[in-house]
Backbone as CSV, one residue per row, in Angstrom:
resi,resn,N_x,N_y,N_z,CA_x,CA_y,CA_z,C_x,C_y,C_z
1,UNK,-4.899,-43.570,-25.667,-3.508,-43.483,-26.083,-3.408,-42.464,-27.205
2,UNK,-2.455,-41.566,-27.072,-2.215,-40.570,-28.115,-1.560,-41.235,-29.310
3,UNK,-1.834,-40.666,-30.468,-1.198,-41.188,-31.672,-0.504,-40.053,-32.404
4,UNK,0.491,-40.428,-33.144,1.208,-39.486,-33.995,1.141,-40.059,-35.396
5,UNK,0.466,-39.364,-36.300,0.348,-39.851,-37.668,-0.343,-41.204,-37.738
6,UNK,-1.300,-41.473,-36.840,-2.025,-42.738,-36.852,-1.305,-43.874,-36.145
7,UNK,-0.103,-43.633,-35.648,0.660,-44.659,-34.932,0.739,-44.289,-33.455
8,UNK,0.731,-45.274,-32.600,0.868,-44.960,-31.174,2.199,-44.265,-30.899
9,UNK,2.189,-43.402,-29.879,3.435,-42.758,-29.480,4.436,-43.806,-29.030
10,UNK,5.684,-43.467,-29.133,6.736,-44.360,-28.651,6.619,-44.497,-27.134
11,UNK,7.066,-45.624,-26.621,7.101,-45.805,-25.175,7.980,-44.721,-24.574
12,UNK,7.562,-44.170,-23.462,8.400,-43.162,-22.814,9.421,-43.848,-21.917
13,UNK,10.566,-43.270,-21.828,11.618,-43.801,-20.963,11.489,-43.153,-19.596
14,UNK,11.473,-43.973,-18.571,11.407,-43.470,-17.200,12.777,-43.514,-16.538
15,UNK,13.772,-43.931,-17.311,15.138,-44.004,-16.806,15.719,-42.597,-16.808
16,UNK,16.223,-42.171,-15.659,16.746,-40.807,-15.561,18.237,-40.757,-15.245
17,UNK,18.836,-41.906,-15.033,20.262,-41.883,-14.749,20.812,-43.254,-14.442
18,UNK,22.111,-43.286,-14.324,22.806,-44.525,-13.984,24.024,-44.156,-13.162
19,UNK,24.445,-45.092,-12.349,25.622,-44.841,-11.533,25.994,-46.070,-10.746
20,UNK,26.759,-45.847,-9.715,27.141,-46.918,-8.807,26.862,-46.449,-7.391
21,UNK,26.434,-47.382,-6.557,26.135,-47.070,-5.162,26.688,-48.171,-4.278
22,UNK,26.958,-47.809,-3.042,27.304,-48.821,-2.052,26.035,-49.620,-1.767
23,UNK,26.092,-50.949,-1.838,24.868,-51.733,-1.658,24.200,-51.519,-0.304
24,UNK,24.992,-51.222,0.727,24.385,-51.026,2.048,23.682,-49.677,2.174
25,UNK,23.761,-48.844,1.137,23.062,-47.565,1.129,21.752,-47.623,0.345
26,UNK,21.462,-48.761,-0.262,20.229,-48.913,-1.040,19.117,-49.430,-0.134
27,UNK,17.916,-48.902,-0.332,16.779,-49.255,0.517,15.955,-50.372,-0.105
28,UNK,15.814,-51.464,0.629,14.921,-52.535,0.186,13.505,-51.982,0.145
29,UNK,12.729,-52.441,-0.805,11.350,-51.983,-0.925,10.491,-52.756,0.071
30,UNK,9.816,-52.066,1.001,9.003,-52.776,1.995,7.815,-53.517,1.376
31,UNK,7.474,-53.173,0.137,6.367,-53.849,-0.535,6.833,-54.979,-1.453
32,UNK,8.130,-55.290,-1.438,8.638,-56.392,-2.263,7.959,-57.685,-1.828
33,UNK,7.357,-58.371,-2.761,6.578,-59.575,-2.457,7.284,-60.857,-2.875
34,UNK,8.480,-60.741,-3.391,9.209,-61.916,-3.860,10.274,-62.306,-2.842
35,UNK,10.340,-63.616,-2.552,11.359,-64.145,-1.657,12.407,-64.897,-2.448
36,UNK,13.519,-65.161,-1.825,14.640,-65.798,-2.515,15.111,-67.012,-1.726
37,UNK,14.765,-68.216,-2.185,15.193,-69.434,-1.483,16.697,-69.652,-1.615
38,UNK,17.211,-70.518,-0.768,18.651,-70.794,-0.735,19.180,-71.224,-2.100
39,UNK,18.434,-72.060,-2.809,18.900,-72.537,-4.121,19.087,-71.371,-5.090
40,UNK,18.185,-70.396,-5.061,18.320,-69.235,-5.942,19.519,-68.383,-5.523
41,UNK,19.690,-68.201,-4.220,20.826,-67.427,-3.720,22.146,-68.043,-4.187
42,UNK,22.257,-69.365,-4.034,23.483,-70.065,-4.426,23.717,-69.974,-5.931
43,UNK,22.643,-70.129,-6.709,22.777,-70.076,-8.167,23.189,-68.679,-8.630
44,UNK,22.524,-67.654,-8.111,22.870,-66.291,-8.521,24.280,-65.934,-8.062
45,UNK,24.642,-66.350,-6.870,25.992,-66.089,-6.377,27.036,-66.731,-7.290
46,UNK,26.778,-67.957,-7.730,27.717,-68.652,-8.623,27.840,-67.932,-9.963
47,UNK,26.718,-67.472,-10.512,26.766,-66.763,-11.798,27.468,-65.413,-11.633
48,UNK,27.190,-64.709,-10.537,27.885,-63.442,-10.304,29.385,-63.665,-10.123
49,UNK,29.757,-64.757,-9.458,31.182,-65.081,-9.319,31.819,-65.322,-10.683
50,UNK,31.098,-66.027,-11.556,31.661,-66.401,-12.856,31.646,-65.258,-13.860
51,UNK,30.550,-64.502,-13.897,30.369,-63.498,-14.945,30.417,-62.070,-14.409
52,UNK,29.870,-61.840,-13.226,29.768,-60.495,-12.670,28.420,-59.874,-12.991
53,UNK,28.259,-58.615,-12.641,27.018,-57.892,-12.917,26.905,-57.628,-14.412
54,UNK,25.756,-57.908,-14.993,25.497,-57.577,-16.396,24.294,-56.646,-16.526
55,UNK,23.606,-56.406,-15.422,22.471,-55.492,-15.417,22.445,-54.776,-14.069
56,UNK,22.087,-53.505,-14.086,22.035,-52.770,-12.823,20.783,-53.118,-12.021
57,UNK,20.841,-52.854,-10.721,19.622,-52.902,-9.924,18.848,-51.632,-10.259
58,UNK,17.558,-51.615,-9.986,16.731,-50.457,-10.329,16.243,-49.786,-9.049
59,UNK,16.464,-48.469,-8.965,16.054,-47.674,-7.811,15.141,-46.553,-8.298
60,UNK,14.019,-46.365,-7.606,13.130,-45.248,-7.896,13.709,-44.007,-7.216
61,UNK,14.101,-43.022,-8.010,14.726,-41.805,-7.485,13.800,-41.084,-6.502
62,UNK,12.493,-41.071,-6.771,11.563,-40.332,-5.911,11.474,-40.915,-4.508
63,UNK,11.426,-42.232,-4.415,11.247,-42.867,-3.106,12.559,-43.369,-2.518
64,UNK,13.574,-43.535,-3.373,14.845,-44.081,-2.921,14.823,-45.584,-2.716
65,UNK,13.734,-46.237,-3.138,13.578,-47.677,-2.885,13.925,-48.505,-4.112
66,UNK,14.426,-49.721,-3.820,14.691,-50.697,-4.880,13.389,-51.137,-5.526
67,UNK,13.436,-51.332,-6.835,12.313,-51.919,-7.562,12.711,-53.294,-8.071
68,UNK,13.972,-53.444,-8.416,14.472,-54.733,-8.895,15.910,-54.893,-8.428
69,UNK,16.251,-56.119,-8.001,17.632,-56.405,-7.647,17.878,-56.627,-6.169
70,UNK,16.822,-56.903,-5.417,16.980,-57.100,-3.976,18.022,-58.170,-3.642
71,UNK,17.977,-59.304,-4.334,18.915,-60.382,-4.021,20.343,-60.000,-4.411
72,UNK,20.509,-59.332,-5.538,21.852,-58.904,-5.930,22.446,-57.956,-4.893
73,UNK,21.610,-57.082,-4.346,22.072,-56.166,-3.302,22.474,-56.954,-2.055
74,UNK,21.646,-57.908,-1.638,21.962,-58.722,-0.460,23.280,-59.472,-0.640
75,UNK,23.471,-60.075,-1.812,24.702,-60.824,-2.061,25.918,-59.900,-2.079
76,UNK,25.771,-58.725,-2.664,26.881,-57.764,-2.695,27.222,-57.285,-1.283
77,UNK,26.212,-57.086,-0.452,26.478,-56.680,0.930,27.192,-57.791,1.687
78,UNK,26.794,-59.034,1.467,27.433,-60.160,2.152,28.908,-60.270,1.781
79,UNK,29.246,-59.872,0.571,30.648,-59.929,0.105,31.394,-58.630,0.398
80,UNK,30.694,-57.657,0.950,31.279,-56.351,1.266,31.756,-55.631,0.011
81,UNK,31.001,-55.786,-1.087,31.321,-55.049,-2.311,31.170,-53.553,-2.032
82,UNK,32.104,-52.760,-2.525,32.074,-51.319,-2.286,30.964,-50.637,-3.077
83,UNK,30.753,-51.047,-4.323,29.770,-50.404,-5.214,29.144,-51.447,-6.126
84,UNK,27.910,-51.183,-6.531,27.241,-51.997,-7.544,26.552,-51.057,-8.531
85,UNK,26.301,-51.523,-9.768,25.652,-50.664,-10.765,24.167,-50.455,-10.453
86,UNK,23.727,-49.206,-10.665,22.342,-48.823,-10.375,21.780,-48.050,-11.559
87,UNK,20.530,-48.348,-11.900,19.772,-47.567,-12.868,18.690,-46.834,-12.077
88,UNK,18.580,-45.519,-12.295,17.595,-44.716,-11.577,16.409,-44.424,-12.485
89,UNK,15.224,-44.580,-11.931,13.996,-44.272,-12.658,13.210,-43.237,-11.863
90,UNK,12.282,-42.566,-12.537,11.428,-41.574,-11.887,9.988,-42.041,-12.023
91,UNK,9.455,-42.591,-10.929,8.096,-43.127,-10.923,7.333,-42.606,-9.717
92,UNK,6.019,-42.429,-9.886,5.178,-42.137,-8.727,5.124,-43.396,-7.854
93,UNK,4.613,-43.271,-6.643,4.508,-44.455,-5.783,3.575,-45.498,-6.394
94,UNK,2.494,-45.057,-7.044,1.587,-46.012,-7.695,2.286,-46.730,-8.844
95,UNK,3.028,-45.989,-9.662,3.769,-46.616,-10.762,4.829,-47.573,-10.219
96,UNK,5.468,-47.203,-9.127,6.457,-48.080,-8.500,5.814,-49.409,-8.112
97,UNK,4.611,-49.359,-7.560,3.903,-50.593,-7.182,3.584,-51.450,-8.409
98,UNK,3.175,-50.806,-9.507,2.880,-51.554,-10.734,4.134,-52.281,-11.218
99,UNK,5.254,-51.586,-11.257,6.497,-52.203,-11.722,6.940,-53.294,-10.752
100,UNK,6.853,-53.031,-9.460,7.243,-54.028,-8.456,6.400,-55.298,-8.591
101,UNK,5.136,-55.138,-8.908,4.232,-56.294,-9.031,4.394,-57.049,-10.342
102,UNK,4.884,-56.387,-11.396,4.860,-57.013,-12.725,6.221,-57.280,-13.360
103,UNK,7.278,-56.649,-12.915,8.576,-56.716,-13.602,9.069,-58.150,-13.768
104,UNK,9.186,-58.886,-12.690,9.638,-60.281,-12.781,8.584,-61.203,-13.403
105,UNK,7.316,-61.101,-12.994,6.316,-62.012,-13.575,6.165,-61.889,-15.089
106,UNK,6.370,-60.714,-15.657,6.285,-60.592,-17.116,7.364,-61.425,-17.787
107,UNK,8.552,-61.439,-17.240,9.621,-62.284,-17.773,9.313,-63.761,-17.607
108,UNK,8.622,-64.090,-16.514,8.261,-65.486,-16.258,7.259,-66.028,-17.282
109,UNK,6.580,-65.147,-18.015,5.588,-65.585,-19.002,6.223,-66.154,-20.269
110,UNK,7.503,-65.913,-20.469,8.189,-66.431,-21.660,8.249,-67.957,-21.602
111,UNK,8.222,-68.597,-22.762,8.325,-70.058,-22.808,9.741,-70.453,-23.204
112,UNK,10.105,-71.667,-22.853,11.439,-72.181,-23.178,11.369,-73.025,-24.441
113,UNK,12.298,-72.807,-25.347,12.448,-73.634,-26.536,13.580,-74.614,-26.232
114,UNK,13.249,-75.884,-25.921,14.276,-76.841,-25.507,15.381,-77.047,-26.541
115,UNK,15.045,-77.009,-27.812,16.056,-77.211,-28.851,17.062,-76.066,-28.844
116,UNK,16.559,-74.847,-28.841,17.456,-73.687,-28.853,18.265,-73.601,-27.564
117,UNK,17.628,-73.942,-26.437,18.365,-73.935,-25.177,19.475,-74.978,-25.205
118,UNK,19.178,-76.167,-25.712,20.200,-77.209,-25.821,21.376,-76.759,-26.667
119,UNK,21.083,-76.075,-27.781,22.150,-75.558,-28.644,22.988,-74.511,-27.908
120,UNK,22.321,-73.643,-27.153,23.027,-72.624,-26.383,23.901,-73.270,-25.309
121,UNK,23.339,-74.214,-24.583,24.089,-74.879,-23.517,25.308,-75.621,-24.053
122,UNK,25.192,-76.167,-25.256,26.311,-76.903,-25.853,27.513,-76.000,-26.115
123,UNK,27.301,-74.695,-26.185,28.378,-73.742,-26.454,28.973,-73.146,-25.182
124,UNK,28.475,-73.556,-24.018,28.923,-72.976,-22.750,29.913,-73.901,-22.062
125,UNK,30.969,-73.312,-21.547,31.929,-74.041,-20.718,31.969,-73.339,-19.363
126,UNK,31.163,-73.790,-18.420,31.142,-73.119,-17.118,32.465,-73.305,-16.382
127,UNK,32.829,-72.295,-15.596,34.097,-72.378,-14.868,33.922,-72.851,-13.435
128,UNK,32.689,-73.174,-13.048,32.474,-73.684,-11.691,31.457,-74.816,-11.718
129,UNK,31.571,-75.690,-10.743,30.597,-76.778,-10.612,29.203,-76.235,-10.342
130,UNK,29.123,-75.122,-9.602,27.822,-74.549,-9.263,27.079,-74.089,-10.514
131,UNK,27.777,-73.418,-11.418,27.129,-72.959,-12.654,26.811,-74.152,-13.551
132,UNK,27.694,-75.138,-13.609,27.421,-76.348,-14.400,26.165,-77.038,-13.886
133,UNK,26.023,-77.129,-12.581,24.838,-77.760,-11.991,23.586,-76.949,-12.304
134,UNK,23.671,-75.630,-12.214,22.544,-74.759,-12.546,22.106,-74.985,-13.987
135,UNK,23.053,-75.035,-14.910,22.725,-75.231,-16.324,22.153,-76.624,-16.573
136,UNK,22.684,-77.625,-15.906,22.143,-78.985,-16.041,20.713,-79.051,-15.522
137,UNK,20.458,-78.413,-14.390,19.098,-78.382,-13.838,18.147,-77.645,-14.768
138,UNK,18.616,-76.561,-15.369,17.801,-75.812,-16.323,17.445,-76.690,-17.517
139,UNK,18.417,-77.426,-18.019,18.159,-78.329,-19.151,17.108,-79.366,-18.772
140,UNK,17.268,-79.986,-17.619,16.291,-81.000,-17.178,14.900,-80.406,-17.018
141,UNK,14.820,-79.216,-16.432,13.523,-78.590,-16.171,12.791,-78.212,-17.450
142,UNK,13.530,-77.958,-18.523,12.907,-77.508,-19.770,12.840,-78.591,-20.835
143,UNK,13.433,-79.741,-20.559,13.443,-80.814,-21.549,14.524,-80.654,-22.595
144,UNK,15.473,-79.761,-22.347,16.580,-79.572,-23.294,17.612,-80.672,-23.088
145,UNK,18.381,-80.922,-24.133,19.465,-81.892,-24.020,20.588,-81.258,-23.205
146,UNK,20.951,-81.926,-22.113,21.988,-81.390,-21.229,23.359,-81.867,-21.682
147,UNK,24.253,-80.955,-22.013,25.600,-81.369,-22.385,26.367,-81.866,-21.163
148,UNK,27.460,-82.555,-21.415,28.336,-83.010,-20.345,29.258,-81.851,-19.990
149,UNK,29.075,-81.319,-18.799,29.889,-80.189,-18.371,31.144,-80.632,-17.622
150,UNK,31.565,-81.871,-17.827,32.779,-82.362,-17.177,33.994,-81.641,-17.744
151,UNK,35.048,-81.485,-16.937,36.268,-80.846,-17.445,36.825,-81.617,-18.631
152,UNK,37.224,-80.899,-19.676,37.705,-81.584,-20.871,39.034,-81.051,-21.383
153,UNK,39.492,-79.934,-20.851,40.765,-79.394,-21.312,41.807,-79.532,-20.213
154,UNK,43.053,-79.377,-20.580,44.135,-79.483,-19.601,43.925,-78.472,-18.473
155,UNK,43.500,-77.262,-18.816,43.261,-76.237,-17.807,42.145,-76.587,-16.844
156,UNK,41.224,-77.419,-17.301,40.099,-77.797,-16.454,40.383,-79.045,-15.620
157,UNK,41.488,-79.708,-15.861,41.778,-80.951,-15.155,41.893,-80.743,-13.651
158,UNK,42.289,-79.557,-13.227,42.430,-79.306,-11.792,41.096,-79.385,-11.061
159,UNK,40.004,-79.346,-11.788,38.681,-79.397,-11.176,38.160,-80.819,-11.016
160,UNK,38.913,-81.806,-11.461,38.417,-83.180,-11.424,38.190,-83.686,-10.014
161,UNK,38.881,-83.125,-9.026,38.683,-83.582,-7.654,37.469,-82.933,-6.999
162,UNK,36.836,-81.974,-7.663,35.648,-81.327,-7.126,34.428,-82.145,-7.505
163,UNK,33.706,-82.591,-6.509,32.524,-83.407,-6.770,31.294,-82.521,-6.859
164,UNK,30.413,-82.864,-7.782,29.172,-82.130,-7.910,28.287,-82.413,-6.714
165,UNK,27.507,-81.418,-6.300,26.601,-81.661,-5.178,25.503,-82.650,-5.573
166,UNK,24.998,-83.322,-4.575,23.871,-84.234,-4.767,22.648,-83.527,-4.213
167,UNK,21.550,-83.567,-4.968,20.339,-82.867,-4.559,19.217,-83.864,-4.340
168,UNK,18.569,-83.762,-3.185,17.424,-84.616,-2.880,16.250,-84.172,-3.747
169,UNK,15.668,-85.070,-4.558,14.551,-84.666,-5.416,13.292,-84.337,-4.624
170,UNK,13.191,-84.841,-3.409,11.997,-84.594,-2.600,11.986,-83.233,-1.943
171,UNK,13.076,-82.906,-1.234,13.088,-81.668,-0.450,14.001,-80.594,-1.021
172,UNK,14.876,-80.957,-1.955,15.772,-79.983,-2.556,17.068,-79.761,-1.789
173,UNK,17.249,-80.445,-0.659,18.481,-80.296,0.120,19.675,-80.764,-0.706
174,UNK,20.762,-79.983,-0.662,21.966,-80.334,-1.413,23.120,-80.584,-0.461
175,UNK,23.957,-81.539,-0.818,25.176,-81.787,-0.059,26.260,-82.260,-0.998
176,UNK,27.487,-82.108,-0.564,28.636,-82.555,-1.362,29.204,-83.812,-0.738
177,UNK,29.442,-84.854,-1.549,30.003,-86.104,-1.017,31.458,-85.918,-0.602
């Protein structure tokens, strides 16, 4: 590693641009090794419905292939979205494989602080039962205190007739009563 004045050089940016693309024009990476179960699809769809895109998908300009965001692209295509945000990077095929293999797993290495998560969840008022269920499941999975996401304001009273889905703890199948 090169140094400047005894300090390592700054990380180089491989980001070369940003824009919007039609999701059906983006190429799935044939080497993508991550799959997306129905529960993840439903959860991400609910969050995208509530909040929208907050991060672009990542496309390698050299190969034209996705590096991150395969599920977001699939969901956008299913909804017939005209455009989605894209970040373009310039990587060799070998570098693309390194990023494809490590991008998500590096984030998975982070640990959850149940106290801080509980405090964060207490400040959230989800606008859908799907997001409320996702947050409740997250609290249970991490040992955080799960707040009551029941409707509490006059504006939320219209949601009282919506029943939360029931999930089988054995197989994960969900249904609405």
